[in-house]
LUMFI-823365 format. One record per residue: chain; x, y, z of N, C-alpha, C, O in turn. Coordinates in Angstrom, 3 decimals, always signed. Layout:
chain	n.u	n.v	n.w	ca.u	ca.v	ca.w	c.u	c.v	c.w	o.u	o.v	o.w
A	X	Y	Z	X	Y	Z	X	Y	Z	X	Y	Z
...
***
This chain:
chain	n.u	n.v	n.w	ca.u	ca.v	ca.w	c.u	c.v	c.w	o.u	o.v	o.w
A	+0.883	-1.164	+0.043	-0.047	-0.037	+0.035	+0.829	+1.244	+0.049	+0.445	+2.246	-0.555
A	+1.916	+1.227	+0.679	+2.811	+2.351	+0.763	+3.452	+2.713	-0.622	+3.654	+3.881	-0.956
A	+3.745	+1.681	-1.367	+4.345	+1.879	-2.685	+3.210	+2.685	-3.563	+3.542	+3.683	-4.203
A	+1.997	+2.253	-3.562	+0.994	+3.012	-4.289	+0.863	+4.448	-3.717	+0.663	+5.353	-4.527
A	+0.945	+4.706	-2.556	+0.870	+6.105	-2.048	+2.137	+6.855	-2.645	+1.976	+7.961	-3.161
A	+3.256	+6.333	-2.590	+4.456	+6.915	-3.097	+4.369	+7.247	-4.688	+4.829	+8.285	-5.163
A	+3.745	+6.270	-5.424	+3.570	+6.540	-6.821	+2.495	+7.504	-7.112	+2.525	+8.135	-8.169
A	+1.535	+7.668	-6.244	+0.522	+8.777	-6.520	+1.077	+10.091	-6.155	+0.818	+11.102	-6.807
A	+1.898	+10.085	-5.037	+2.594	+11.345	-4.728	+3.722	+11.845	-5.770	+3.975	+13.035	-5.956
A	+4.321	+10.844	-6.379	+5.270	+11.222	-7.461	+4.486	+11.728	-8.681	+4.943	+12.671	-9.326
A	+3.308	+11.136	-9.033	+2.606	+11.574	-10.212	+2.100	+13.059	-9.843	+2.194	+13.926	-10.712
A	+1.615	+13.349	-8.694	+1.020	+14.666	-8.477	+2.214	+15.712	-8.481	+2.100	+16.849	-8.937
A	+3.427	+15.171	-7.894	+4.587	+16.036	-7.797	+4.954	+16.463	-9.277	+5.166	+17.644	-9.554
A	+5.015	+15.471	-10.193	+5.300	+15.686	-11.559	+4.383	+16.759	-12.254	+4.797	+17.625	-13.024
A	+3.018	+16.565	-11.853	+2.020	+17.348	-12.530	+2.207	+18.819	-11.941	+2.202	+19.746	-12.752
A	+2.347	+19.055	-10.776	+2.478	+20.228	-10.207	+3.688	+21.092	-10.676	+3.537	+22.285	-10.937
A	+4.941	+20.439	-10.783	+6.017	+21.041	-11.351	+5.848	+21.341	-12.821	+6.327	+22.384	-13.268
A	+5.214	+20.518	-13.585	+4.893	+20.670	-15.044	+4.004	+21.916	-15.230	+4.164	+22.730	-16.139
A	+3.038	+21.986	-14.267	+2.135	+23.235	-14.341	+2.759	+24.459	-14.152	+2.166	+25.496	-14.449
A	+3.980	+24.471	-13.655	+4.831	+25.695	-13.348	+5.481	+26.024	-14.638	+5.547	+27.221	-14.914
A	+5.934	+25.233	-15.411	+6.518	+25.454	-16.691	+5.855	+25.604	-17.939	+6.153	+26.410	-18.821
A	+4.836	+24.683	-17.954	+4.058	+24.509	-19.323	+3.416	+25.850	-19.746	+3.665	+26.285	-20.870
A	+2.628	+26.507	-18.933	+1.849	+27.684	-19.365	+2.769	+28.698	-19.801	+2.474	+29.265	-20.853
A	+3.961	+29.090	-19.133	+4.996	+29.961	-19.597	+5.496	+29.577	-20.999	+5.519	+30.389	-21.924
A	+5.882	+28.340	-21.109	+6.494	+27.788	-22.338	+5.604	+27.970	-23.590	+6.027	+28.350	-24.682
A	+4.127	+27.608	-23.260	+3.292	+27.749	-24.450	+2.938	+29.222	-24.808	+2.690	+29.576	-25.961
A	+2.934	+30.095	-23.678	+2.845	+31.568	-24.112	+4.089	+32.066	-24.846	+3.910	+32.902	-25.731
A	+5.215	+31.687	-24.605	+6.451	+32.030	-25.223	+6.321	+31.418	-26.629	+6.670	+32.108	-27.587
A	+5.886	+30.278	-26.808	+5.905	+29.614	-28.238	+4.750	+30.294	-29.057	+4.908	+30.500	-30.260
A	+3.706	+30.607	-28.477	+2.657	+31.323	-29.391	+2.978	+32.772	-29.581	+2.388	+33.373	-30.478
A	+3.892	+33.427	-28.799	+4.401	+34.768	-29.071	+5.823	+34.860	-29.318	+6.550	+35.775	-28.931
A	+6.171	+33.841	-29.994	+7.739	+33.589	-30.222	+8.573	+34.827	-30.732	+9.649	+35.093	-30.195
A	+8.062	+35.599	-31.793	+8.812	+36.734	-32.262	+8.999	+37.870	-31.090	+10.015	+38.541	-30.910
A	+7.866	+37.922	-30.389	+7.914	+39.039	-29.429	+8.893	+38.626	-28.266	+9.677	+39.461	-27.814
A	+8.850	+37.338	-27.780	+9.636	+36.768	-26.808	+11.187	+36.795	-27.213	+12.027	+37.140	-26.383
A	+11.520	+36.439	-28.453	+12.726	+36.537	-28.842	+13.345	+38.020	-29.149	+14.557	+38.231	-29.102
A	+12.521	+38.873	-29.422	+12.784	+40.328	-29.510	+13.176	+40.787	-28.119	+14.169	+41.493	-27.946
A	+12.395	+40.386	-27.131	+12.583	+40.837	-25.571	+13.859	+40.288	-25.161	+14.555	+40.985	-24.422
A	+14.339	+38.977	-25.578	+15.677	+38.676	-25.203	+16.781	+39.524	-25.747	+17.790	+39.866	-25.130
A	+16.450	+39.835	-27.033	+17.626	+40.685	-27.669	+17.721	+42.060	-27.058	+18.798	+42.605	-26.818
A	+16.476	+42.622	-26.807	+16.468	+43.852	-26.005	+17.199	+43.894	-24.634	+17.650	+44.934	-24.152
A	+17.270	+42.767	-24.097	+17.901	+42.829	-22.773	+19.462	+42.437	-22.922	+20.152	+42.098	-21.961
A	+19.908	+42.525	-24.199	+21.395	+42.445	-24.497	+21.861	+41.015	-24.641	+23.073	+40.801	-24.652
A	+21.011	+40.031	-24.751	+21.383	+38.606	-24.815	+21.835	+38.331	-26.278	+21.118	+38.447	-27.271
A	+23.172	+37.938	-26.249	+23.475	+37.475	-27.777	+22.778	+36.331	-28.295	+22.296	+35.477	-27.552
A	+22.709	+36.288	-29.583	+21.960	+35.009	-30.272	+20.612	+34.846	-29.617	+20.303	+33.757	-29.133
A	+19.750	+35.938	-29.577	+18.479	+35.799	-28.872	+17.671	+34.813	-29.552	+16.943	+34.100	-28.861
A	+17.692	+34.669	-30.790	+16.699	+33.574	-31.396	+17.027	+32.227	-30.997	+16.155	+31.388	-30.766
A	+18.398	+31.976	-30.900	+18.789	+30.599	-30.412	+18.383	+30.418	-28.900	+17.841	+29.387	-28.504
A	+18.650	+31.384	-28.159	+18.223	+31.310	-26.701	+16.650	+31.127	-26.617	+16.108	+30.344	-25.837
A	+16.005	+31.917	-27.485	+14.542	+31.756	-27.459	+14.062	+30.351	-27.718	+13.246	+29.811	-26.972
A	+14.616	+29.717	-28.865	+14.356	+28.387	-29.238	+14.537	+27.372	-28.069	+13.688	+26.579	-27.664
A	+15.827	+27.552	-27.598	+16.114	+26.592	-26.470	+15.148	+26.717	-25.286	+14.662	+25.723	-24.747
A	+14.864	+28.084	-24.867	+13.984	+28.233	-23.641	+12.498	+27.534	-24.032	+11.854	+26.878	-23.213
A	+12.116	+27.752	-25.246	+10.621	+27.309	-25.553	+10.715	+25.701	-25.568	+9.832	+24.993	-25.083
A	+11.822	+25.228	-26.148	+11.875	+23.836	-26.064	+11.919	+23.111	-24.709	+11.235	+22.122	-24.450
A	+12.832	+23.728	-23.829	+12.762	+23.343	-22.439	+11.659	+23.455	-21.707	+11.360	+22.610	-20.863
A	+10.870	+24.613	-21.981	+9.698	+24.954	-21.249	+8.545	+24.309	-21.626	+7.603	+24.298	-20.833
A	+8.443	+23.730	-22.774	+7.335	+22.894	-23.408	+7.590	+21.410	-23.320	+6.795	+20.668	-22.742
A	+8.682	+20.980	-23.883	+9.194	+19.476	-23.905	+9.460	+19.013	-22.467	+9.141	+17.872	-22.135
A	+10.007	+19.824	-21.643	+10.312	+19.347	-20.252	+9.190	+18.976	-19.598	+9.095	+17.818	-19.194
A	+8.197	+19.875	-19.398	+6.824	+19.587	-18.757	+5.968	+18.496	-19.335	+5.187	+17.844	-18.643
A	+6.141	+18.315	-20.653	+5.540	+17.121	-21.293	+6.189	+15.793	-20.877	+5.522	+14.780	-20.661
A	+7.417	+15.848	-20.784	+8.211	+14.580	-20.407	+7.854	+14.310	-18.995	+7.614	+13.159	-18.629
A	+7.808	+15.329	-18.177	+7.445	+15.229	-16.645	+5.990	+14.562	-16.669	+5.794	+13.512	-16.057
A	+5.023	+15.166	-17.358	+3.678	+14.556	-17.314	+3.608	+13.215	-17.575	+2.889	+12.505	-16.872
A	+4.324	+12.707	-18.587	+4.154	+11.321	-18.996	+5.280	+10.492	-18.259	+5.223	+9.265	-18.350
A	+6.270	+11.062	-17.555	+7.102	+10.356	-16.879	+8.306	+9.861	-17.655	+8.928	+8.905	-17.192
A	+8.680	+10.403	-18.754	+9.724	+9.843	-19.587	+10.907	+10.556	-19.328	+10.911	+11.750	-19.027
A	+12.136	+9.698	-19.464	+13.419	+10.097	-19.341	+13.602	+11.217	-18.099	+13.883	+12.407	-18.239
A	+13.386	+10.566	-16.972	+13.321	+11.204	-15.597	+14.660	+12.024	-15.297	+14.672	+13.205	-14.948
A	+15.638	+11.324	-15.462	+16.926	+12.094	-15.080	+17.194	+13.134	-16.185	+17.399	+14.287	-15.803
A	+17.217	+12.895	-17.400	+17.471	+13.874	-18.352	+16.517	+14.977	-18.278	+16.963	+16.083	-18.581
A	+15.274	+14.892	-17.929	+14.268	+15.933	-17.927	+14.636	+16.770	-16.656	+14.774	+17.992	-16.724
A	+14.793	+16.043	-15.460	+15.219	+16.685	-14.092	+16.379	+17.626	-14.429	+16.299	+18.828	-14.175
A	+17.456	+17.080	-15.001	+18.792	+17.839	-15.252	+18.381	+19.042	-16.218	+18.707	+20.162	-15.825
A	+17.715	+18.947	-17.416	+17.360	+20.043	-18.112	+16.776	+21.093	-17.561	+17.096	+22.257	-17.800
A	+15.706	+20.665	-16.637	+14.873	+21.772	-16.071	+15.630	+22.502	-14.907	+15.458	+23.692	-14.644
A	+16.524	+21.629	-14.210	+17.381	+22.304	-13.121	+18.278	+23.256	-13.714	+18.336	+24.390	-13.239
A	+19.014	+22.908	-14.741	+20.021	+23.704	-15.445	+19.246	+25.042	-16.105	+19.814	+26.131	-16.180
A	+17.929	+24.824	-16.554	+17.221	+26.043	-17.084	+16.906	+26.861	-15.983	+17.106	+28.073	-16.064
A	+16.405	+26.317	-14.890	+15.904	+27.108	-13.730	+17.064	+27.863	-13.059	+16.925	+29.022	-12.670
A	+18.118	+27.231	-12.945	+19.422	+27.624	-12.516	+19.900	+28.850	-13.232	+20.258	+29.868	-12.641
A	+19.889	+28.698	-14.591	+20.299	+29.830	-15.393	+19.435	+31.025	-15.529	+19.947	+32.127	-15.727
A	+17.947	+30.844	-15.418	+17.097	+31.844	-15.439	+17.221	+32.599	-14.122	+17.224	+33.830	-14.122
A	+17.324	+31.877	-12.981	+17.607	+32.362	-11.677	+18.684	+33.336	-11.654	+18.589	+34.458	-11.155
A	+19.920	+32.756	-12.329	+21.195	+33.660	-12.226	+20.954	+34.920	-13.047	+21.290	+36.033	-12.644
A	+20.335	+34.686	-14.257	+20.130	+35.891	-15.097	+19.211	+36.928	-14.478	+19.384	+38.118	-14.742
A	+18.308	+36.554	-13.720	+17.445	+37.337	-13.085	+17.877	+38.041	-11.804	+17.427	+39.137	-11.472
A	+18.875	+37.273	-11.026	+19.235	+37.784	-9.798	+20.836	+37.971	-9.747	+21.385	+38.223	-8.675
A	+21.447	+37.859	-10.752	+22.882	+37.869	-10.759	+23.635	+38.918	-9.946	+24.722	+38.721	-9.402
A	+22.943	+40.046	-9.923	+23.519	+41.131	-9.189	+23.460	+40.971	-7.787	+24.279	+41.545	-7.068
A	+22.498	+40.188	-7.291	+22.179	+40.105	-5.912	+22.122	+38.611	-5.413	+21.677	+38.276	-4.316
A	+22.601	+37.815	-6.304	+22.647	+36.413	-6.040	+23.016	+35.940	-4.688	+22.282	+35.173	-4.067
A	+24.188	+36.401	-4.198	+24.768	+35.944	-2.904	+24.330	+36.634	-1.659	+24.576	+36.175	-0.543
A	+23.629	+37.826	-1.877	+23.335	+38.660	-0.758	+21.777	+38.439	-0.464	+21.233	+38.616	+0.625
A	+21.189	+38.034	-1.609	+19.619	+37.983	-1.477	+19.175	+37.088	-0.450	+18.192	+37.517	+0.155
A	+19.587	+36.016	-0.086	+19.162	+35.113	+0.898	+19.148	+35.766	+2.350	+18.329	+35.430	+3.205
A	+20.094	+36.695	+2.540	+20.206	+37.430	+3.863	+19.496	+38.731	+3.895	+19.470	+39.324	+4.973
A	+18.911	+39.262	+2.851	+18.083	+40.518	+2.959	+16.736	+40.355	+3.528	+16.110	+39.298	+3.454
A	+16.304	+41.423	+4.097	+14.891	+41.492	+4.705	+14.181	+42.428	+3.951	+14.708	+43.534	+3.833
A	+13.061	+42.227	+3.393	+12.406	+40.923	+3.174	+13.067	+40.006	+1.996	+13.591	+40.556	+1.027
A	+13.029	+38.862	+2.094	+13.561	+37.978	+1.263	+12.724	+37.884	+0.033	+11.498	+37.897	+0.142
A	+13.364	+37.781	-1.252	+12.630	+37.818	-2.462	+11.895	+36.379	-2.684	+12.591	+35.383	-2.883
A	+10.647	+36.302	-2.651	+9.925	+35.044	-2.774	+10.030	+34.286	-3.942	+9.898	+33.063	-3.892
A	+10.297	+34.988	-5.191	+10.509	+34.277	-6.433	+11.718	+33.602	-6.550	+11.762	+32.614	-7.282
A	+12.919	+34.053	-5.818	+14.148	+33.496	-5.870	+13.967	+32.145	-5.001	+14.496	+31.109	-5.402
A	+13.304	+32.165	-3.948	+13.193	+31.025	-3.140	+12.208	+29.998	-3.880	+12.395	+28.792	-3.724
A	+11.305	+30.401	-4.574	+10.383	+29.549	-5.255	+11.267	+28.892	-6.279	+11.139	+27.674	-6.397
A	+12.152	+29.517	-7.044	+13.123	+28.810	-7.925	+13.932	+27.897	-7.138	+14.090	+26.782	-7.637
A	+14.501	+28.138	-5.966	+15.196	+27.216	-5.194	+14.291	+25.907	-4.847	+14.767	+24.776	-4.939
A	+13.201	+26.105	-4.517	+12.185	+25.097	-4.055	+12.085	+24.215	-5.293	+12.272	+23.003	-5.189
A	+11.780	+24.817	-6.528	+11.687	+24.009	-7.764	+12.864	+23.165	-8.087	+12.695	+22.031	-8.534
A	+14.036	+23.653	-7.887	+15.090	+22.963	-8.096	+15.216	+21.758	-7.163	+15.556	+20.660	-7.605
A	+14.968	+21.944	-5.998	+14.962	+20.925	-4.904	+14.021	+19.835	-5.202	+14.357	+18.659	-5.063
A	+12.780	+20.209	-5.631	+11.862	+19.192	-6.140	+12.266	+18.409	-7.320	+12.000	+17.212	-7.428
A	+12.968	+19.154	-8.286	+13.488	+18.326	-9.474	+14.699	+17.473	-9.137	+15.044	+16.480	-9.778
A	+15.298	+17.957	-8.082	+16.415	+16.953	-7.514	+15.797	+15.689	-6.974	+16.254	+14.579	-7.248
A	+14.771	+15.876	-6.216	+14.006	+14.674	-5.752	+13.558	+13.865	-6.823	+13.756	+12.654	-6.721
A	+12.978	+14.317	-7.854	+12.645	+13.640	-8.986	+13.754	+12.864	-9.773	+13.562	+11.730	-10.211
A	+14.937	+13.558	-9.924	+16.075	+12.962	-10.277	+16.411	+11.748	-9.523	+16.808	+10.775	-10.164
A	+16.316	+11.685	-8.396	+16.724	+10.560	-7.428	+15.682	+9.592	-7.452	+16.067	+8.432	-7.602
A	+14.413	+9.787	-7.337	+13.283	+8.900	-7.212	+12.866	+8.265	-8.458	+12.427	+7.115	-8.450
A	+12.993	+9.031	-9.652	+12.346	+8.647	-10.827	+10.928	+8.871	-11.012	+10.410	+9.527	-10.108
A	+10.166	+8.496	-11.948	+8.850	+8.889	-12.167	+7.859	+8.009	-11.486	+6.703	+8.432	-11.460
A	+8.101	+6.901	-10.951	+7.158	+6.030	-10.255	+6.321	+5.202	-11.261	+6.496	+5.215	-12.480
A	+5.406	+4.496	-10.610	+4.688	+3.477	-11.461	+3.701	+4.069	-12.601	+3.525	+3.539	-13.698
A	+3.088	+5.264	-12.147	+2.216	+5.981	-13.126	+2.964	+6.900	-14.117	+2.837	+8.124	-14.112
A	+3.809	+6.162	-15.026	+4.512	+6.773	-16.035	+4.500	+5.979	-17.295	+4.010	+4.849	-17.312
A	+5.068	+6.582	-18.443	+5.319	+6.043	-19.499	+6.254	+4.896	-19.461	+6.048	+3.868	-20.106
A	+7.394	+5.101	-18.621	+8.406	+4.221	-18.650	+8.418	+3.260	-17.389	+9.363	+2.508	-17.147
A	+7.410	+3.347	-16.701	+7.185	+2.561	-15.437	+8.472	+2.314	-14.522	+9.011	+1.226	-14.316
A	+8.835	+3.520	-14.035	+9.894	+3.434	-13.073	+11.300	+3.270	-13.623	+12.166	+2.978	-12.798
A	+11.666	+3.419	-14.930	+12.921	+3.251	-15.615	+13.502	+4.654	-15.363	+12.887	+5.710	-15.510
A	+14.860	+4.499	-14.936	+15.505	+5.652	-14.621	+16.251	+5.992	-16.013	+16.531	+5.133	-16.849
A	+16.511	+7.266	-16.130	+17.427	+7.755	-17.235	+16.618	+8.283	-18.382	+17.181	+8.729	-19.382
***
């Protein structure tokens, strides 16, 4: 019985994390020229390439999470993406931010998402998945 509860918890965890990434990814996909231009206006070189990579990770990653495919690769890709976007957003205050008052909630949300993805990396997708508990 405990195994079934763990598998259900893993399913809901995958769905919750996917719900954080997928709407943003779909919005960027449907407004791709505007999103690519916004990256270029922020001074990011090769903005179209970064835009394609961002949309791919934010759309394909959550889909892989939902179906439970390639758990370790999906977790690593989403962790790297979240770490990169967190760094780009908070790079000027990355090391002092945790000690400021009030602490920035979006920064800590990103940290919590990365922690959840690390758990997913270690535990795998569970029984309710496309690959039925296969790691990697």
